[in-house]
Backbone as JSON Lines, residues from 0, in Angstrom:
{"i":0,"aa":"E","n":[0.83,-1.16,0.01],"ca":[0.02,0.02,-0.02],"c":[0.83,1.21,-0.04]}
{"i":1,"aa":"V","n":[0.37,2.28,-0.58],"ca":[1.05,3.56,-0.6],"c":[0.13,4.7,-0.11]}
{"i":2,"aa":"E","n":[0.75,5.79,0.31],"ca":[0.01,6.92,0.77],"c":[0.57,8.11,-0.06]}
{"i":3,"aa":"R","n":[-0.25,9.07,-0.33],"ca":[0.24,10.29,-1.07],"c":[0.29,11.38,-0.03]}
{"i":4,"aa":"F","n":[1.44,12.06,0.02],"ca":[1.6,13.26,0.89],"c":[1.98,14.36,0.0]}
{"i":5,"aa":"R","n":[1.07,15.27,-0.3],"ca":[1.31,16.43,-1.23],"c":[1.9,16.0,-2.47]}
{"i":6,"aa":"G","n":[1.32,15.01,-3.1],"ca":[1.79,14.54,-4.42],"c":[2.9,13.48,-4.41]}
{"i":7,"aa":"I","n":[3.48,13.19,-3.21],"ca":[4.53,12.18,-3.11],"c":[3.96,10.9,-2.63]}
{"i":8,"aa":"T","n":[4.42,9.8,-3.23],"ca":[3.84,8.49,-2.94],"c":[4.74,7.82,-1.9]}
{"i":9,"aa":"L","n":[4.24,7.44,-0.75],"ca":[5.03,6.83,0.29],"c":[4.45,5.52,0.71]}
{"i":10,"aa":"P","n":[5.22,4.55,1.12],"ca":[4.53,3.27,1.67],"c":[3.81,3.64,2.9]}
{"i":11,"aa":"V","n":[2.6,2.94,3.1],"ca":[1.8,3.15,4.32],"c":[2.41,2.51,5.46]}
{"i":12,"aa":"I","n":[2.45,3.11,6.58],"ca":[2.86,2.54,7.81],"c":[2.03,3.04,8.94]}
{"i":13,"aa":"T","n":[1.6,2.19,9.83],"ca":[0.64,2.55,10.97],"c":[1.39,2.72,12.24]}
{"i":14,"aa":"Y","n":[0.7,3.24,13.17],"ca":[1.27,3.36,14.48],"c":[1.57,1.99,15.08]}
{"i":15,"aa":"R","n":[0.74,1.09,14.87],"ca":[0.93,-0.33,15.34],"c":[2.17,-0.91,14.77]}
{"i":16,"aa":"M","n":[2.39,-0.71,13.47],"ca":[3.59,-1.21,12.82],"c":[4.93,-0.67,13.39]}
{"i":17,"aa":"L","n":[4.82,0.7,13.64],"ca":[5.98,1.39,14.3],"c":[6.2,0.95,15.75]}
{"i":18,"aa":"S","n":[5.11,0.75,16.45],"ca":[5.2,0.21,17.74],"c":[5.97,-1.13,17.81]}
{"i":19,"aa":"Q","n":[5.56,-1.98,16.89],"ca":[6.17,-3.37,16.79],"c":[7.61,-3.18,16.41]}
{"i":20,"aa":"A","n":[7.88,-2.29,15.5],"ca":[9.32,-2.13,14.99],"c":[10.23,-1.58,16.05]}
{"i":21,"aa":"T","n":[9.72,-0.84,17.01],"ca":[10.51,-0.28,18.03],"c":[10.33,-0.96,19.4]}
{"i":22,"aa":"N","n":[9.66,-2.14,19.38],"ca":[9.39,-2.82,20.55],"c":[8.65,-1.94,21.6]}
{"i":23,"aa":"N","n":[7.58,-1.36,21.19],"ca":[6.75,-0.4,21.94],"c":[7.55,0.83,22.33]}
{"i":24,"aa":"F","n":[8.43,1.4,21.53],"ca":[9.17,2.51,21.77],"c":[10.01,2.34,22.98]}
{"i":25,"aa":"S","n":[10.62,1.29,23.09],"ca":[11.4,0.85,24.3],"c":[12.63,1.68,24.47]}
{"i":26,"aa":"D","n":[13.02,1.81,25.74],"ca":[14.26,2.55,26.1],"c":[15.46,1.97,25.37]}
{"i":27,"aa":"A","n":[15.45,0.66,25.16],"ca":[16.6,-0.02,24.55],"c":[16.77,0.45,23.07]}
{"i":28,"aa":"N","n":[15.7,0.9,22.51],"ca":[15.76,1.37,21.1],"c":[15.84,2.92,21.02]}
{"i":29,"aa":"F","n":[15.98,3.6,22.16],"ca":[15.94,5.06,22.17],"c":[17.29,5.58,21.69]}
{"i":30,"aa":"F","n":[17.26,6.5,20.67],"ca":[18.46,7.1,20.12],"c":[18.76,8.46,20.76]}
{"i":31,"aa":"G","n":[17.75,9.28,20.94],"ca":[17.87,10.59,21.46],"c":[16.63,11.41,21.43]}
{"i":32,"aa":"S","n":[16.68,12.63,21.91],"ca":[15.52,13.52,21.86],"c":[15.96,14.99,21.78]}
{"i":33,"aa":"G","n":[14.99,15.81,21.35],"ca":[15.18,17.28,21.36],"c":[13.87,17.91,21.5]}
{"i":34,"aa":"S","n":[13.77,19.15,21.12],"ca":[12.53,19.88,21.31],"c":[11.44,19.38,20.36]}
{"i":35,"aa":"F","n":[11.81,18.74,19.28],"ca":[10.85,18.2,18.29],"c":[10.22,16.94,18.81]}
{"i":36,"aa":"G","n":[10.92,16.11,19.63],"ca":[10.42,14.84,20.13],"c":[11.55,13.84,20.36]}
{"i":37,"aa":"S","n":[11.33,12.56,19.97],"ca":[12.25,11.56,20.3],"c":[12.53,10.67,19.02]}
{"i":38,"aa":"V","n":[13.7,10.08,19.07],"ca":[14.08,9.23,17.88],"c":[14.39,7.85,18.45]}
{"i":39,"aa":"Y","n":[13.81,6.84,17.79],"ca":[13.97,5.4,18.18],"c":[14.55,4.62,17.0]}
{"i":40,"aa":"K","n":[15.35,3.56,17.29],"ca":[15.69,2.63,16.32],"c":[14.62,1.62,16.22]}
{"i":41,"aa":"G","n":[14.37,1.18,14.86],"ca":[13.29,0.22,14.67],"c":[13.7,-0.73,13.57]}
{"i":42,"aa":"T","n":[13.07,-1.83,13.55],"ca":[13.28,-2.86,12.56],"c":[12.0,-3.21,11.89]}
{"i":43,"aa":"L","n":[11.77,-2.81,10.62],"ca":[10.51,-3.12,9.98],"c":[10.37,-4.6,9.63]}
{"i":44,"aa":"M","n":[9.21,-4.96,9.29],"ca":[8.82,-6.42,9.14],"c":[9.71,-7.03,7.95]}
{"i":45,"aa":"D","n":[10.22,-6.23,7.01],"ca":[11.05,-6.66,5.94],"c":[12.6,-6.79,6.4]}
{"i":46,"aa":"G","n":[12.82,-6.43,7.65],"ca":[14.17,-6.54,8.19],"c":[14.9,-5.2,8.08]}
{"i":47,"aa":"T","n":[14.36,-4.2,7.46],"ca":[15.07,-2.89,7.29],"c":[15.2,-2.21,8.64]}
{"i":48,"aa":"T","n":[16.44,-1.72,8.94],"ca":[16.6,-1.0,10.17],"c":[16.42,0.46,9.87]}
{"i":49,"aa":"V","n":[15.59,1.19,10.66],"ca":[15.19,2.57,10.37],"c":[15.29,3.36,11.72]}
{"i":50,"aa":"A","n":[15.27,4.67,11.54],"ca":[15.17,5.61,12.65],"c":[13.75,6.12,12.66]}
{"i":51,"aa":"V","n":[13.02,6.16,13.7],"ca":[11.65,6.55,13.86],"c":[11.71,7.84,14.63]}
{"i":52,"aa":"K","n":[11.42,8.98,13.95],"ca":[11.43,10.32,14.67],"c":[9.98,10.6,15.01]}
{"i":53,"aa":"V","n":[9.64,10.43,16.35],"ca":[8.27,10.67,16.85],"c":[8.21,12.19,17.26]}
{"i":54,"aa":"I","n":[7.26,12.8,16.72],"ca":[7.1,14.32,16.93],"c":[6.29,14.47,18.28]}
{"i":55,"aa":"N","n":[6.89,15.46,19.1],"ca":[6.16,15.82,20.36],"c":[5.05,16.88,19.9]}
{"i":56,"aa":"L","n":[3.82,16.38,19.91],"ca":[2.67,17.23,19.43],"c":[2.33,18.34,20.49]}
{"i":57,"aa":"L","n":[2.86,18.15,21.66],"ca":[2.49,19.14,22.8],"c":[3.38,20.42,22.68]}
{"i":58,"aa":"S","n":[4.52,20.32,21.91],"ca":[5.4,21.56,21.79],"c":[4.87,22.41,20.65]}
{"i":59,"aa":"D","n":[4.95,23.74,20.9],"ca":[4.49,24.69,19.92],"c":[5.26,24.6,18.64]}
{"i":60,"aa":"G","n":[4.61,24.64,17.57],"ca":[5.19,24.62,16.26],"c":[5.74,23.25,15.67]}
{"i":61,"aa":"T","n":[5.56,22.21,16.5],"ca":[6.06,20.93,15.99],"c":[5.22,20.37,14.87]}
{"i":62,"aa":"S","n":[3.95,20.64,14.9],"ca":[3.04,20.17,13.82],"c":[3.39,20.78,12.46]}
{"i":63,"aa":"K","n":[3.7,22.11,12.54],"ca":[4.15,22.87,11.36],"c":[5.5,22.33,10.91]}
{"i":64,"aa":"S","n":[6.34,22.16,11.85],"ca":[7.72,21.58,11.57],"c":[7.61,20.29,10.93]}
{"i":65,"aa":"F","n":[6.79,19.38,11.41],"ca":[6.55,18.03,10.76],"c":[6.12,18.18,9.34]}
{"i":66,"aa":"D","n":[5.19,19.08,9.14],"ca":[4.68,19.32,7.71],"c":[5.82,19.78,6.81]}
{"i":67,"aa":"I","n":[6.65,20.76,7.32],"ca":[7.73,21.18,6.54],"c":[8.73,20.18,6.22]}
{"i":68,"aa":"E","n":[9.14,19.41,7.25],"ca":[10.12,18.25,7.04],"c":[9.57,17.25,6.12]}
{"i":69,"aa":"C","n":[8.31,16.84,6.26],"ca":[7.69,15.88,5.25],"c":[7.81,16.5,3.89]}
{"i":70,"aa":"N","n":[7.35,17.7,3.71],"ca":[7.22,18.27,2.33],"c":[8.62,18.38,1.72]}
{"i":71,"aa":"V","n":[9.57,18.83,2.52],"ca":[10.91,19.02,1.98],"c":[11.68,17.67,1.7]}
{"i":72,"aa":"M","n":[11.7,16.82,2.79],"ca":[12.46,15.6,2.66],"c":[11.87,14.55,1.77]}
{"i":73,"aa":"C","n":[10.6,14.51,1.63],"ca":[9.99,13.54,0.7],"c":[10.22,13.87,-0.79]}
{"i":74,"aa":"Q","n":[10.56,15.12,-1.0],"ca":[10.71,15.45,-2.47],"c":[12.1,15.49,-2.89]}
{"i":75,"aa":"I","n":[13.14,15.44,-2.04],"ca":[14.47,15.54,-2.42],"c":[15.24,14.17,-2.31]}
{"i":76,"aa":"R","n":[16.09,13.88,-3.25],"ca":[16.93,12.71,-3.21],"c":[18.36,13.1,-3.52]}
{"i":77,"aa":"H","n":[19.28,12.8,-2.62],"ca":[20.69,13.04,-2.86],"c":[21.43,12.1,-1.91]}
{"i":78,"aa":"R","n":[22.55,11.61,-2.36],"ca":[23.33,10.66,-1.54],"c":[23.8,11.2,-0.15]}
{"i":79,"aa":"N","n":[23.8,12.56,0.0],"ca":[24.22,13.17,1.22],"c":[23.11,13.79,1.93]}
{"i":80,"aa":"L","n":[21.85,13.49,1.69],"ca":[20.71,13.88,2.44],"c":[20.02,12.72,3.03]}
{"i":81,"aa":"L","n":[19.58,12.86,4.32],"ca":[18.96,11.76,5.06],"c":[17.64,11.5,4.3]}
{"i":82,"aa":"R","n":[17.36,10.17,3.97],"ca":[16.19,9.76,3.18],"c":[14.99,9.42,4.12]}
{"i":83,"aa":"V","n":[13.85,9.99,3.8],"ca":[12.6,9.68,4.34],"c":[12.07,8.4,3.72]}
{"i":84,"aa":"I","n":[11.76,7.37,4.45],"ca":[11.28,6.17,3.89],"c":[9.7,6.33,3.86]}
{"i":85,"aa":"T","n":[9.09,6.73,4.89],"ca":[7.66,7.06,4.94],"c":[7.37,7.87,6.15]}
{"i":86,"aa":"S","n":[6.03,8.09,6.31],"ca":[5.64,8.84,7.53],"c":[4.31,8.26,8.06]}
{"i":87,"aa":"C","n":[4.01,8.6,9.31],"ca":[2.79,8.12,9.92],"c":[2.22,9.36,10.56]}
{"i":88,"aa":"S","n":[1.01,9.65,10.12],"ca":[0.32,10.91,10.65],"c":[-1.14,10.68,10.98]}
{"i":89,"aa":"S","n":[-1.44,11.04,12.22],"ca":[-2.86,11.03,12.65],"c":[-3.07,12.21,13.64]}
{"i":90,"aa":"A","n":[-4.28,12.37,14.16],"ca":[-4.54,13.49,14.96],"c":[-3.7,13.49,16.21]}
{"i":91,"aa":"D","n":[-3.37,12.35,16.69],"ca":[-2.57,12.28,17.93],"c":[-1.2,11.67,17.87]}
{"i":92,"aa":"F","n":[-0.71,11.45,16.66],"ca":[0.64,10.83,16.5],"c":[1.19,11.23,15.13]}
{"i":93,"aa":"N","n":[2.42,11.75,15.14],"ca":[3.16,12.1,13.88],"c":[4.55,11.56,14.03]}
{"i":94,"aa":"A","n":[4.99,10.79,12.99],"ca":[6.32,10.23,12.97],"c":[6.96,10.17,11.51]}
{"i":95,"aa":"L","n":[8.19,10.33,11.43],"ca":[8.91,10.22,10.27],"c":[9.74,8.89,10.34]}
{"i":96,"aa":"V","n":[9.7,8.02,9.34],"ca":[10.54,6.93,9.28],"c":[11.67,7.22,8.39]}
{"i":97,"aa":"L","n":[12.88,7.26,8.96],"ca":[14.1,7.7,8.2],"c":[15.1,6.54,7.98]}
{"i":98,"aa":"Q","n":[15.96,6.77,7.12],"ca":[17.12,5.93,6.85],"c":[17.92,5.96,8.19]}
{"i":99,"aa":"C","n":[18.34,4.79,8.64],"ca":[19.09,4.7,9.87],"c":[20.54,5.03,9.62]}
{"i":100,"aa":"M","n":[21.18,5.76,10.47],"ca":[22.5,6.13,10.44],"c":[23.29,5.5,11.62]}
{"i":101,"aa":"P","n":[23.88,4.34,11.41],"ca":[24.43,3.61,12.5],"c":[25.57,4.26,13.32]}
{"i":102,"aa":"L","n":[26.28,5.22,12.7],"ca":[27.33,5.86,13.47],"c":[26.93,7.14,14.19]}
{"i":103,"aa":"G","n":[25.52,7.41,14.01],"ca":[25.05,8.56,14.82],"c":[25.47,9.94,14.15]}
{"i":104,"aa":"S","n":[25.45,10.93,14.96],"ca":[25.66,12.33,14.58],"c":[27.09,12.67,14.56]}
{"i":105,"aa":"L","n":[27.46,13.65,13.77],"ca":[28.85,14.14,13.77],"c":[29.22,14.73,15.06]}
{"i":106,"aa":"E","n":[28.15,15.31,15.73],"ca":[28.39,15.9,17.05],"c":[29.0,14.84,18.05]}
{"i":107,"aa":"V","n":[28.28,13.67,18.01],"ca":[28.72,12.66,18.96],"c":[30.13,12.12,18.6]}
{"i":108,"aa":"C","n":[30.44,12.02,17.25],"ca":[31.77,11.58,16.84],"c":[32.86,12.6,17.23]}
{"i":109,"aa":"L","n":[32.49,13.92,17.1],"ca":[33.55,14.9,17.46],"c":[33.79,15.05,18.97]}
{"i":110,"aa":"H","n":[32.67,14.8,19.75],"ca":[32.73,15.18,21.17],"c":[32.67,14.01,22.11]}
{"i":111,"aa":"S","n":[32.63,12.78,21.66],"ca":[32.69,11.62,22.47],"c":[34.06,10.98,22.5]}
{"i":112,"aa":"G","n":[34.47,10.4,23.64],"ca":[35.74,9.8,23.62],"c":[35.92,8.58,22.79]}
{"i":113,"aa":"G","n":[34.76,7.91,22.35],"ca":[34.83,6.66,21.74],"c":[35.25,6.78,20.21]}
{"i":114,"aa":"H","n":[35.11,7.96,19.62],"ca":[35.37,8.06,18.3],"c":[36.54,9.09,18.06]}
{"i":115,"aa":"H","n":[37.33,8.82,17.09],"ca":[38.4,9.78,16.64],"c":[38.34,9.86,15.16]}
{"i":116,"aa":"L","n":[38.07,11.12,14.67],"ca":[38.09,11.29,13.2],"c":[39.35,11.87,12.77]}
{"i":117,"aa":"N","n":[40.02,11.12,11.8],"ca":[41.33,11.62,11.32],"c":[41.08,12.78,10.28]}
{"i":118,"aa":"L","n":[42.08,13.37,9.78],"ca":[41.96,14.53,8.94],"c":[41.27,14.2,7.64]}
{"i":119,"aa":"L","n":[41.53,13.05,7.07],"ca":[40.95,12.6,5.85],"c":[39.35,12.33,6.01]}
{"i":120,"aa":"Q","n":[39.02,11.75,7.11],"ca":[37.59,11.64,7.43],"c":[36.82,12.93,7.58]}
{"i":121,"aa":"R","n":[37.53,13.87,8.27],"ca":[36.99,15.19,8.46],"c":[36.75,15.89,7.16]}
{"i":122,"aa":"L","n":[37.77,15.78,6.28],"ca":[37.65,16.43,4.91],"c":[36.52,15.74,4.13]}
{"i":123,"aa":"D","n":[36.4,14.44,4.16],"ca":[35.35,13.75,3.43],"c":[33.96,14.21,4.01]}
{"i":124,"aa":"I","n":[33.87,14.32,5.23],"ca":[32.59,14.79,5.79],"c":[32.24,16.21,5.4]}
{"i":125,"aa":"M","n":[33.24,17.08,5.31],"ca":[32.99,18.45,4.89],"c":[32.56,18.5,3.45]}
{"i":126,"aa":"I","n":[33.13,17.62,2.61],"ca":[32.88,17.55,1.16],"c":[31.44,17.05,1.02]}
{"i":127,"aa":"D","n":[31.09,15.99,1.81],"ca":[29.7,15.43,1.74],"c":[28.66,16.51,2.16]}
{"i":128,"aa":"V","n":[28.93,17.27,3.14],"ca":[28.01,18.34,3.56],"c":[27.91,19.42,2.52]}
{"i":129,"aa":"A","n":[29.04,19.83,1.96],"ca":[29.08,20.83,0.87],"c":[28.28,20.34,-0.3]}
{"i":130,"aa":"C","n":[28.43,19.1,-0.67],"ca":[27.67,18.53,-1.83],"c":[26.16,18.53,-1.52]}
{"i":131,"aa":"A","n":[25.75,18.25,-0.25],"ca":[24.36,18.37,0.0],"c":[23.84,19.75,-0.03]}
{"i":132,"aa":"L","n":[24.61,20.72,0.5],"ca":[24.15,22.1,0.4],"c":[24.1,22.62,-1.01]}
{"i":133,"aa":"E","n":[25.08,22.24,-1.87],"ca":[25.07,22.62,-3.24],"c":[23.83,22.18,-3.94]}
{"i":134,"aa":"Y","n":[23.4,20.92,-3.61],"ca":[22.19,20.35,-4.29],"c":[21.07,21.08,-3.74]}
{"i":135,"aa":"L","n":[20.87,21.39,-2.44],"ca":[19.74,22.13,-1.92],"c":[19.63,23.47,-2.46]}
{"i":136,"aa":"H","n":[20.67,24.16,-2.63],"ca":[20.76,25.57,-3.09],"c":[20.55,25.68,-4.64]}
{"i":137,"aa":"H","n":[21.17,24.72,-5.34],"ca":[21.23,24.88,-6.82],"c":[20.6,23.72,-7.63]}
{"i":138,"aa":"G","n":[20.45,22.56,-7.01],"ca":[20.04,21.38,-7.76],"c":[18.58,20.91,-7.71]}
{"i":139,"aa":"C","n":[17.88,21.6,-6.83],"ca":[16.48,21.36,-6.64],"c":[15.58,22.26,-7.52]}
{"i":140,"aa":"W","n":[14.32,21.8,-7.65],"ca":[13.33,22.59,-8.39],"c":[13.21,24.01,-7.82]}
{"i":141,"aa":"E","n":[13.34,24.11,-6.56],"ca":[13.28,25.4,-5.84],"c":[14.5,25.42,-4.88]}
{"i":142,"aa":"T","n":[15.06,26.57,-4.53],"ca":[16.1,26.62,-3.59],"c":[15.56,26.22,-2.25]}
{"i":143,"aa":"I","n":[16.32,25.41,-1.53],"ca":[15.99,25.01,-0.16],"c":[17.12,25.48,0.73]}
{"i":144,"aa":"I","n":[16.76,26.25,1.84],"ca":[17.67,26.73,2.82],"c":[17.44,25.8,4.05]}
{"i":145,"aa":"H","n":[18.51,25.14,4.52],"ca":[18.31,24.24,5.73],"c":[18.04,25.07,6.92]}
{"i":146,"aa":"C","n":[18.64,26.08,7.19],"ca":[18.43,27.01,8.36],"c":[18.9,26.44,9.72]}
{"i":147,"aa":"D","n":[19.39,25.27,9.85],"ca":[19.81,24.7,11.11],"c":[20.99,23.72,10.94]}
{"i":148,"aa":"L","n":[21.92,24.02,10.08],"ca":[23.04,23.09,9.85],"c":[24.05,23.17,11.02]}
{"i":149,"aa":"K","n":[24.25,22.04,11.64],"ca":[25.1,21.95,12.75],"c":[25.5,20.51,12.9]}
{"i":150,"aa":"P","n":[26.55,20.2,13.69],"ca":[27.04,18.77,13.8],"c":[26.01,17.76,14.21]}
{"i":151,"aa":"S","n":[24.95,18.15,15.02],"ca":[23.95,17.19,15.45],"c":[23.05,16.81,14.28]}
{"i":152,"aa":"N","n":[22.98,17.7,13.31],"ca":[22.09,17.44,12.12],"c":[22.88,16.84,10.98]}
{"i":153,"aa":"V","n":[24.05,16.43,11.14],"ca":[24.82,15.72,10.19],"c":[25.1,14.28,10.72]}
{"i":154,"aa":"L","n":[24.47,13.31,9.99],"ca":[24.55,11.91,10.49],"c":[25.41,11.05,9.53]}
{"i":155,"aa":"L","n":[26.1,10.08,10.24],"ca":[27.05,9.27,9.53],"c":[26.58,7.77,9.34]}
{"i":156,"aa":"D","n":[26.73,7.37,8.07],"ca":[26.3,5.89,7.88],"c":[27.54,4.98,8.17]}
{"i":157,"aa":"E","n":[27.37,3.77,7.86],"ca":[28.45,2.8,8.25],"c":[29.75,2.96,7.51]}
{"i":158,"aa":"N","n":[29.65,3.71,6.29],"ca":[30.9,4.01,5.52],"c":[31.44,5.41,5.85]}
{"i":159,"aa":"M","n":[30.95,6.05,6.97],"ca":[31.43,7.41,7.35],"c":[30.96,8.45,6.28]}
{"i":160,"aa":"T","n":[29.95,8.16,5.5],"ca":[29.38,9.16,4.57],"c":[28.42,9.98,5.3]}
{"i":161,"aa":"A","n":[28.6,11.29,5.21],"ca":[27.72,12.23,5.87],"c":[26.37,12.49,5.11]}
{"i":162,"aa":"H","n":[25.27,12.55,5.96],"ca":[24.0,12.78,5.43],"c":[23.4,13.99,6.22]}
{"i":163,"aa":"V","n":[22.97,15.03,5.55],"ca":[22.36,16.16,6.29],"c":[20.86,15.76,6.61]}
{"i":164,"aa":"G","n":[20.39,16.11,7.79],"ca":[19.01,15.77,8.14],"c":[18.36,16.9,8.95]}
{"i":165,"aa":"D","n":[17.24,16.71,9.47],"ca":[16.45,17.63,10.25],"c":[16.1,18.87,9.46]}
{"i":166,"aa":"F","n":[15.1,18.81,8.71],"ca":[14.7,19.92,7.84],"c":[13.47,20.61,8.46]}
{"i":167,"aa":"G","n":[13.24,20.51,9.75],"ca":[12.04,21.04,10.45],"c":[11.82,22.5,10.29]}
{"i":168,"aa":"I","n":[12.92,23.28,10.1],"ca":[12.76,24.78,9.99],"c":[13.3,25.2,8.55]}
{"i":169,"aa":"A","n":[13.47,24.31,7.68],"ca":[13.99,24.7,6.26],"c":[13.01,25.59,5.64]}
{"i":170,"aa":"K","n":[13.55,26.4,4.78],"ca":[12.79,27.35,3.95],"c":[12.94,27.03,2.48]}
{"i":171,"aa":"M","n":[11.86,27.06,1.8],"ca":[11.93,26.95,0.29],"c":[11.7,28.33,-0.33]}
{"i":172,"aa":"L","n":[12.68,28.73,-1.1],"ca":[12.57,30.04,-1.79],"c":[11.97,29.89,-3.14]}
{"i":173,"aa":"V","n":[10.81,30.37,-3.35],"ca":[10.09,30.21,-4.6],"c":[10.36,31.27,-5.62]}
{"i":174,"aa":"G","n":[10.61,30.83,-6.85],"ca":[10.92,31.77,-7.94],"c":[12.12,32.62,-7.68]}
{"i":175,"aa":"H","n":[11.95,33.95,-7.65],"ca":[13.06,34.93,-7.53],"c":[13.14,35.4,-6.16]}
{"i":176,"aa":"E","n":[12.54,34.81,-5.13],"ca":[12.59,35.24,-3.8],"c":[14.09,35.13,-3.36]}
{"i":177,"aa":"S","n":[14.56,36.06,-2.6],"ca":[15.93,36.05,-2.16],"c":[16.07,35.48,-0.75]}
{"i":178,"aa":"S","n":[17.3,35.05,-0.46],"ca":[17.51,34.43,0.91],"c":[17.28,35.48,2.01]}
{"i":179,"aa":"T","n":[17.41,36.83,1.71],"ca":[17.26,37.84,2.67],"c":[15.82,37.98,3.11]}
{"i":180,"aa":"Q","n":[14.93,37.39,2.28],"ca":[13.51,37.43,2.68],"c":[13.11,36.32,3.63]}
{"i":181,"aa":"A","n":[13.91,35.3,3.83],"ca":[13.67,34.23,4.74],"c":[13.99,34.8,6.16]}
{"i":182,"aa":"S","n":[13.06,34.41,7.11],"ca":[13.33,34.85,8.46],"c":[14.57,34.17,9.07]}
{"i":183,"aa":"T","n":[15.17,34.77,9.97],"ca":[16.35,34.22,10.6],"c":[15.98,33.15,11.61]}
{"i":184,"aa":"L","n":[16.32,31.89,11.37],"ca":[16.07,30.79,12.2],"c":[17.35,29.95,12.37]}
{"i":185,"aa":"G","n":[17.4,29.1,13.36],"ca":[18.53,28.27,13.49],"c":[18.96,28.2,14.93]}
{"i":186,"aa":"T","n":[20.19,27.6,15.18],"ca":[20.72,27.44,16.42],"c":[21.85,28.41,16.7]}
{"i":187,"aa":"T","n":[21.82,29.04,17.78],"ca":[22.78,30.11,18.14],"c":[24.21,29.45,18.09]}
{"i":188,"aa":"G","n":[25.08,30.09,17.47],"ca":[26.46,29.51,17.31],"c":[26.67,28.83,16.01]}
{"i":189,"aa":"Y","n":[25.59,28.57,15.28],"ca":[25.63,27.84,13.99],"c":[25.0,28.74,12.9]}
{"i":190,"aa":"I","n":[24.28,29.8,13.24],"ca":[23.6,30.63,12.18],"c":[24.66,31.36,11.39]}
{"i":191,"aa":"A","n":[24.44,31.41,10.09],"ca":[25.4,32.19,9.23],"c":[25.36,33.68,9.75]}
{"i":192,"aa":"P","n":[26.55,34.34,9.61],"ca":[26.51,35.74,10.01],"c":[25.72,36.64,9.11]}
């Protein structure tokens, strides 16, 4: 079965299927959380390992953020962008099912004692992120501004390939709209000057 989200066809997934995939959203499958909600590791019935981003519907703006992220991430495909597999949306539950990144975020790799990135790995990650941004700014049907690029939103796969994720506050610039017309959003310390 498939579901259409603003013209995009996605496989249908239910809350029950996500609950089974994450073992009832167990602590053992918990990846992390933020103002948006929580992320869990899950295994779908076909054996695919995924990340399930459960949106906290009680926080202001998360419903709009979910819509933006679905709209942006479902329409773009690039080897350095986190891929949305599907979404689950109802009146009381919203979740994105995302490609799983087994090495976690760049932030964890940079600041935890368990990982050490050598110079070549750091350069490869920078090139991956630059390629993702070049695609968003120049390779899409409309210019997409991420608005919150930071180490915690750069995720690493098993090959140390970087994938940019978390498009919850992204802006799409339509036609000849300039980037100066987009409101200033982002994380302090990472916002462009």
